[in-house]
C-alpha positions in Angstrom: 0.0 0.0 0.0 1.3 3.5 -0.8 1.2 5.2 2.6 2.3 8.5 1.0 -1.1 8.8 -0.7 -2.5 12.1 0.6 -6.0 10.6 0.6 -5.0 8.5 3.6 -3.6 11.5 5.5 -5.0 14.3 7.7 -6.2 14.7 11.3 -9.9 14.1 11.2 -10.3 15.4 14.8 -8.3 16.7 17.7 -9.5 14.8 20.7 -9.6 16.4 24.2 -6.9 14.8 26.3 -9.2 13.2 28.9 -11.5 11.9 26.2 -8.5 10.5 24.3 -7.2 8.7 27.3 -10.7 7.2 28.0 -11.1 6.0 24.4 -7.6 4.5 24.5 -8.2 2.6 27.8 -11.5 1.2 26.5 -9.6 -0.3 23.5 -7.0 -2.1 25.6 -6.8 -5.4 27.5 -4.9 -4.2 30.6 -4.9 -7.1 33.0 -2.0 -6.9 35.5 1.2 -8.6 34.4 2.4 -11.8 36.1 4.2 -11.9 39.5 7.8 -12.9 40.3 9.5 -13.5 43.6 12.3 -11.1 44.5 14.5 -10.3 47.6 13.0 -7.6 49.7 16.4 -5.8 49.5 15.8 -5.4 45.8 12.1 -4.6 46.0 12.1 -0.8 46.3 9.6 0.7 43.9 8.1 -2.7 42.9 4.4 -3.4 43.2 3.1 -6.1 45.5 1.3 -8.9 43.7 -0.5 -10.2 46.8 -1.6 -9.2 50.3 1.1 -9.6 53.0 -0.3 -11.2 56.2 1.8 -11.3 59.3 2.4 -14.7 60.9 3.8 -13.1 64.1 3.1 -10.4 66.6 5.3 -7.3 66.7 6.6 -6.9 69.3 6.3 -10.6 70.1 6.9 -9.9 73.8 5.9 -6.9 75.9 8.9 -4.6 76.2 9.8 -1.3 77.9 9.2 1.9 76.0 11.4 3.9 78.3 14.4 3.5 80.6 13.4 3.2 84.2 11.9 0.5 86.5 9.4 -2.2 85.7 6.9 -2.3 88.5 3.4 -3.4 89.4 1.4 -0.2 88.7 -0.8 -0.6 91.9 2.4 -0.2 94.0 2.9 3.3 92.7 -0.5 4.8 93.6 -0.1 8.0 95.5 3.6 8.4 94.8 5.0 11.9 94.7 8.2 13.9 95.4 6.7 14.7 98.9 5.6 11.1 99.4 7.9 8.7 97.5 7.2 5.0 97.5 10.1 2.7 98.1 10.4 -0.6 96.2 13.1 -3.3 96.4 15.2 -3.7 93.3 15.4 -7.5 92.6 17.2 -7.5 89.3 17.7 -6.0 85.9 16.3 -6.5 82.4 18.3 -5.4 79.4 17.8 -5.9 75.6 18.8 -9.5 74.9 19.3 -10.2 78.6 15.8 -10.4 80.2 15.1 -10.8 83.9 14.3 -14.4 84.4 12.3 -14.2 87.6 8.9 -12.9 88.5 8.3 -9.7 90.5 5.8 -9.5 93.3 4.3 -6.7 95.3 6.8 -4.2 96.6 9.5 -5.2 94.0 11.0 -3.5 91.0 13.4 -4.4 88.2 15.7 -1.9 86.6 14.9 -2.0 82.8 16.2 -0.5 79.6 14.2 0.6 76.5 13.4 -2.4 74.4 14.0 -4.9 77.1 11.5 -7.6 77.9 9.0 -6.8 80.7 9.5 -9.2 83.7 6.8 -11.6 84.6 4.4 -10.0 87.0 5.1 -6.3 86.0 2.7 -4.2 84.1 4.2 -0.7 83.9 7.5 1.2 83.7 8.3 4.3 85.8 10.6 6.6 83.9 14.1 6.9 85.4 13.5 10.7 85.7 10.9 10.0 88.4 13.1 7.7 90.4 16.1 7.6 92.7 18.1 4.5 93.6 19.1 4.2 97.3 21.2 1.1 97.9 19.0 -1.9 96.9 15.8 0.2 96.8 14.3 2.7 94.4 12.2 5.7 95.4 9.3 6.3 93.1 8.1 10.0 92.7 5.2 9.6 90.3 2.5 7.0 89.8 2.0 5.0 86.6 -1.0 3.4 85.2 -1.3 -0.2 83.9 0.7 -0.6 80.6 2.1 2.9 80.9 5.5 3.2 79.1 5.1 -0.4 77.8 5.0 -1.7 74.3 2.6 -4.6 74.5 2.6 -7.8 72.4 1.2 -7.0 69.0 1.0 -3.3 69.6 2.8 -2.6 66.3 1.6 -5.6 64.2 -0.9 -8.3 65.2 -0.6 -11.9 64.0 -3.0 -12.5 61.1 -3.1 -8.7 60.2 -2.8 -7.6 56.6 0.2 -5.3 56.8 0.6 -4.4 53.1 -2.1 -4.8 50.4 -1.8 -6.0 46.9 -1.1 -3.2 44.5 1.1 -1.2 47.0 4.2 0.4 45.5 6.9 -0.5 48.0 8.7 2.4 49.8 11.8 2.1 52.0 9.7 1.9 55.2 7.6 -0.9 53.7 10.8 -3.0 53.2 11.7 -2.4 56.8 8.2 -3.5 57.8 8.5 -6.7 55.9 11.8 -7.4 57.6 10.2 -6.8 61.0 8.0 -9.9 60.5 10.8 -12.0 59.1 9.9 -11.7 55.4 13.0 -11.6 53.1 11.4 -12.5 49.8 8.2 -11.2 48.3 5.9 -11.6 45.3 5.8 -8.5 43.1 4.5 -7.7 39.6 7.2 -8.3 37.1 8.6 -5.2 35.4 6.5 -3.9 32.5 8.4 -4.4 29.2 8.3 -1.3 27.0 9.6 -1.4 23.4 11.0 2.0 22.5 12.0 3.1 19.0 12.7 6.3 17.1 11.5 6.6 13.5 13.3 8.7 10.9 15.9 8.2 8.1 17.5 11.4 9.1 18.4 10.1 12.6 21.7 8.8 13.7 22.9 7.4 17.0 25.0 9.8 19.1 27.9 7.2 19.2 28.1 7.1 15.4 27.5 10.7 14.5 31.2 11.7 14.3 31.8 8.7 12.0 29.1 9.7 9.5 30.6 10.8 6.2 28.1 13.6 5.5 26.7 14.6 8.9 24.9 17.5 7.4 22.2 15.1 6.4 21.7 13.7 9.9 20.3 14.6 13.3 21.5 13.0 16.5 18.6 10.9 17.8 17.8 11.9 21.4 14.2 10.7 22.1 15.0 7.1 23.0 17.3 7.9 25.9 14.8 10.5 27.2 11.9 8.1 27.0 13.8 5.1 28.3 15.2 7.1 31.2 11.8 8.4 32.1 10.5 4.8 32.1 13.2 3.8 34.6 11.4 5.9 37.2 8.6 3.3 36.9 10.9 0.2 37.1 10.2 -0.7 33.5 12.3 -3.1 31.4 13.3 -1.6 28.0 13.2 -3.4 24.7 15.3 -1.1 22.4 13.9 -1.1 18.9 16.7 1.3 17.9 16.5 3.8 15.1 14.0 2.8 12.4 14.2 4.2 8.9 11.3 5.8 7.1 10.7 2.5 5.3 7.3 0.8 5.4 8.7 -2.7 5.9 11.3 -1.6 8.5 8.5 0.2 10.5 6.2 -2.8 10.2 9.0 -5.2 11.4 9.8 -2.9 14.4 6.2 -2.7 15.5 5.7 -6.5 15.2 8.9 -7.1 17.2 7.7 -4.7 19.8 4.3 -6.4 20.0 5.9 -9.8 20.4 8.5 -8.9 23.0 6.9 -6.1 25.1 3.7 -5.1 26.9 3.7 -1.6 25.4 5.2 -0.2 22.2 6.3 3.4 22.2 7.6 5.0 19.0 8.7 8.6 18.4 8.4 10.3 15.1 6.3 9.6 12.1 3.1 10.4 13.9 2.0 13.4 12.0 0.4 13.8 8.6 3.4 14.4 6.4 4.5 12.5 3.3 6.6 10.0 5.3 4.4 9.7 8.4 3.4 6.1 7.7 3.0 4.7 11.2 -0.8 5.3 11.8 -1.7 3.6 8.6 0.8 0.7 9.1 -0.8 0.1 12.5 -4.2 0.0 11.0 -3.0 -2.7 8.5 -1.4 -4.8 11.3 -4.6 -5.5 13.3 -7.7 -4.4 15.1 -8.9 -2.0 16.3 -5.8 0.0 15.1 -5.5 3.7 15.7 -8.0 4.9 18.3 -7.0 8.5 18.5 -4.8 10.5 16.1 -4.3 14.1 17.3 -5.1 15.6 20.7 -5.6 19.1 22.1 -2.2 19.3 23.7 0.2 22.1 22.9 2.9 21.0 22.3 2.0 17.4 21.5 -0.9 17.5 19.1 0.3 14.8 16.6 0.2 11.8 18.9 -1.4 8.5 17.8 -2.9 6.1 20.4 -3.5 2.6 19.0 -4.3 -0.9 20.1 -3.7 -4.2 18.3 -5.4 -7.2 20.0 -5.6 -5.3 23.2 -1.9 -4.3 23.4 -1.1 -0.5 23.4 1.0 1.3 20.8 1.8 4.9 21.5 3.2 6.9 18.7 4.7 10.1 20.1 5.8 13.1 18.0 9.4 13.4 16.9 9.9 16.8 18.4 11.4 16.1 21.9 9.3 18.5 24.0 6.1 17.3 22.4 7.2 13.7 22.8 7.8 14.3 26.5 4.5 16.0 27.1 2.6 13.2 25.4 4.7 10.6 27.2 3.6 12.1 30.6 0.0 12.2 29.5 -0.4 8.8 28.0 2.3 6.3 29.0 2.4 6.2 32.8 -1.4 5.6 33.2 -1.0 2.4 31.0 2.0 1.3 33.1 0.1 1.8 36.4 -2.8 -0.3 35.1 -0.5 -3.1 33.9 1.2 -3.2 37.3 -2.1 -3.3 39.2 -1.3 -0.3 41.3 -4.0 0.6 43.8 -4.6 4.2 44.5 -4.2 7.4 42.6 -0.9 8.7 41.2 -0.4 12.3 42.5 2.3 14.1 40.6 4.5 16.6 42.4 3.3 20.2 42.0 4.1 23.5 43.7 2.2 26.8 43.9 3.8 29.8 42.3 3.1 33.4 41.2 3.2 33.9 37.4 5.8 36.5 36.5 4.4 37.5 33.1 1.2 37.1 31.0 0.9 33.9 29.1 -1.4 33.5 26.1 -3.2 30.3 25.3 -5.7 29.2 22.7 -9.1 28.1 24.0 -9.8 24.4 23.4 -6.1 23.6 23.8 -4.3 22.4 26.9 -1.0 24.3 26.9 2.1 23.1 28.6 4.3 26.1 29.3 7.9 25.4 30.2 8.7 27.5 33.3 11.7 28.2 35.6 10.9 28.5 39.3 12.6 31.2 41.4 12.0 31.8 45.1 11.2 35.5 45.9 10.1 36.7 49.4 9.1 33.3 50.6 7.1 32.2 47.6 7.9 30.7 44.2 7.6 32.7 41.0 7.1 30.9 37.7 9.1 32.5 34.9 7.9 31.3 31.4 10.7 30.0 29.2 8.8 28.9 26.1 5.3 28.2 25.0 6.2 27.3 21.5 9.2 25.5 20.0 8.4 21.8 20.5 11.8 20.9 19.0 13.8 23.1 21.4 15.2 20.4 23.6 17.3 22.8 25.8 14.0 24.4 27.0 13.3 21.3 29.0 16.6 21.3 30.7 16.3 25.0 31.5 12.8 24.4 33.0 11.8 23.2 36.4 8.3 22.3 35.4 5.2 22.8 33.2 2.6 25.4 33.9 -0.5 23.7 32.5 -3.2 26.0 31.1 -6.6 24.1 30.8 -8.6 24.0 27.7 -11.3 26.4 29.0 -8.9 29.3 29.7 -7.6 31.9 27.3 -4.2 32.4 28.8 -3.2 33.6 32.3 -2.4 37.1 33.6 0.8 38.2 35.3 0.5 37.8 39.0 -1.9 34.8 38.8 -1.4 32.0 41.4 -0.7 28.9 39.4 0.3 25.3 40.0 3.5 24.0 38.3 4.0 20.3 37.5 7.6 19.6 38.5 9.9 17.8 36.0 12.9 18.3 38.3 13.4 16.8 41.7 15.6 19.7 42.9 15.0 23.4 42.1 18.1 25.5 41.9 
C-alpha cells in the first residue's frame, strides 16, 4: 500500500486529552502482568502482587518503651516527690538479657528501653521520676497499667494484613517486611516497553562523528529520554533502535515490539506528512488499530494512540518537547494499570506566582515550560517557552510545566498557578 497517498492523511479530529485517554483505555486489555518473587532488599519501587499477612506479633513480647523501672502499677498509687514510695530492686532486664524471675508486690526491676518486661510487672516508671538508694528505688510519680510499655502485637498483630496487593513499595515498607521476618516477596514483574525512534535522518550519538556527511543527519535523542523516564517506573526496556522511514522496517519494528513487550512506544512519524506512515501501518497490522490521532495538547498535538489485539501502541511526536509532554499524558497511566497499582498517582506540584502574562488558545491544553525562582518566601514561575516543540534545551532549562486548561484563554501576570515539576531539585 502506498502510505504517501495524501488521501490517507490528515487529522480528522483533535480529541480532548481526557476523552482520548478514556477511548484509549477502552480499547485495551490491561490485566496486570504476572508476578515474580524477589528479595525484599531489591524490591524498592516494585508493586506487591499479593496481600502480605503477618504470621507473628510485633513486638512478640511486651517490652519497655522507656528506661526506668518495671513495676506493678498498683504499687505506685499516691507516689509523689513529697511522698515517695520505696520498692526493692530485685534485678535488671536489658535488651537481649531479660530478667528471668517474677516480681511480686513491693518489688521493681531496673529496665532499659526495648528490654522484655519481667513476669508480674505491668508498667514502667521513667528513670526521671526515680532515685536509687542502695537496693531500693524511690518512686516519685504513679504510673497506670501498661504505661510506658509496648505490648505484644502493639505494632503488628498476628493475622493482620500489613501491606495490600497493589502497593508500591517504599523504604519503610521494606523495613516493615523485615520486621516480620519476610525476606522474599511476590511482586509484579517489570512492564516491558519497546522503545524506537523513526526517521531516516536520525543517527545514533555514538556514530555521529563517523558519518561521512553529517549535514544530512540529526542525532537521535528521544530514545534515551523516554527510556530514562521509564526507569522511574521500574520498566524493562526493549530497544527497537533507530528505524528508517521505510514501510517494511517500521512494520517489522512494530511486530517485534508487540511480540516482545507489553507496550510499544515509537517517536516520530506520527503526524500527517509524506513519510508519516506509522498510523496507517498500525491499522493494517490488526484491530482495532488507531483509536486517537491528534489531541488538544500544545505542544503534543500529533500523537497517535493505538491498540492491536488489546496491546497498546503509543506513537509520540518526533519533536522532543512534544514527545515528553505526550509521554507524561499517556504512557504512565498504562503502566500503572498493567502493574495493578492501587490508588491514585499524584504528581509533584508547587504553587507559584506567574511572572508574566501567558497567552493560550481556548480548546487547547497548553504546557508552558517555566523556571521557578523563590522570591520573598514564595515561588515565582518565569515562562521559558510556550512554542518550540523541538527546542530540547528548553526542557533542561525548565523546572516544570505550567498547565493552562482548555477552558482558559491564557493567564495574567500575578496569577497564582500550579507548576507540574519535572525536576526533583529546584536550583
